[in-house]
C-alpha positions as CSV (number, residue, x, y, z in Angstrom):
1,X,-14.6,49.3,6.5
2,X,-12.5,51.2,9.0
3,X,-15.5,52.1,11.1
4,X,-16.3,48.3,11.4
5,X,-12.7,47.2,12.1
6,X,-13.0,46.7,15.8
7,X,-16.1,44.4,15.4
8,X,-15.3,40.7,15.0
9,X,-16.8,39.4,11.8
10,X,-17.2,36.1,9.9
11,X,-17.7,35.8,6.2
12,X,-17.6,33.3,3.4
13,X,-15.8,33.6,0.1
14,X,-13.8,31.9,-2.6
15,X,-10.6,30.3,-1.2
16,X,-9.6,28.4,-4.3
17,X,-11.3,28.9,-7.7
18,X,-13.7,26.0,-8.5
19,X,-13.7,24.8,-4.9
20,X,-17.1,23.1,-4.2
21,X,-17.5,24.7,-0.8
22,X,-16.9,28.4,0.2
23,X,-14.1,29.1,2.6
24,X,-14.9,30.8,5.9
25,X,-13.0,33.9,6.9
26,X,-12.7,35.2,10.5
27,X,-11.8,38.8,11.1
28,X,-10.6,39.6,14.6
29,X,-9.0,42.9,15.7
30,X,-5.5,42.7,17.2
31,X,-6.8,43.8,20.5
32,X,-9.0,40.7,20.7
33,X,-6.2,38.4,19.4
34,X,-3.5,39.7,21.8
35,X,-5.7,40.9,24.7
36,X,-4.8,38.1,27.0
37,X,-1.1,38.8,26.5
38,X,-1.5,42.5,27.1
39,X,-3.5,41.8,30.3
40,X,-0.6,39.6,31.5
41,X,1.9,42.5,31.1
42,X,3.2,41.9,27.5
43,X,4.3,45.1,25.8
44,X,5.2,45.8,22.2
């Protein structure tokens, strides 16, 4: 899992038991989520 962390990924799974349709999960690394802020000069 750690070797794939930096790769954006979409998967489906159970959100609520007995739900008729699977929930979609979207994994995004922090660098992708916050990249625009860092480029604009935001620092943590």
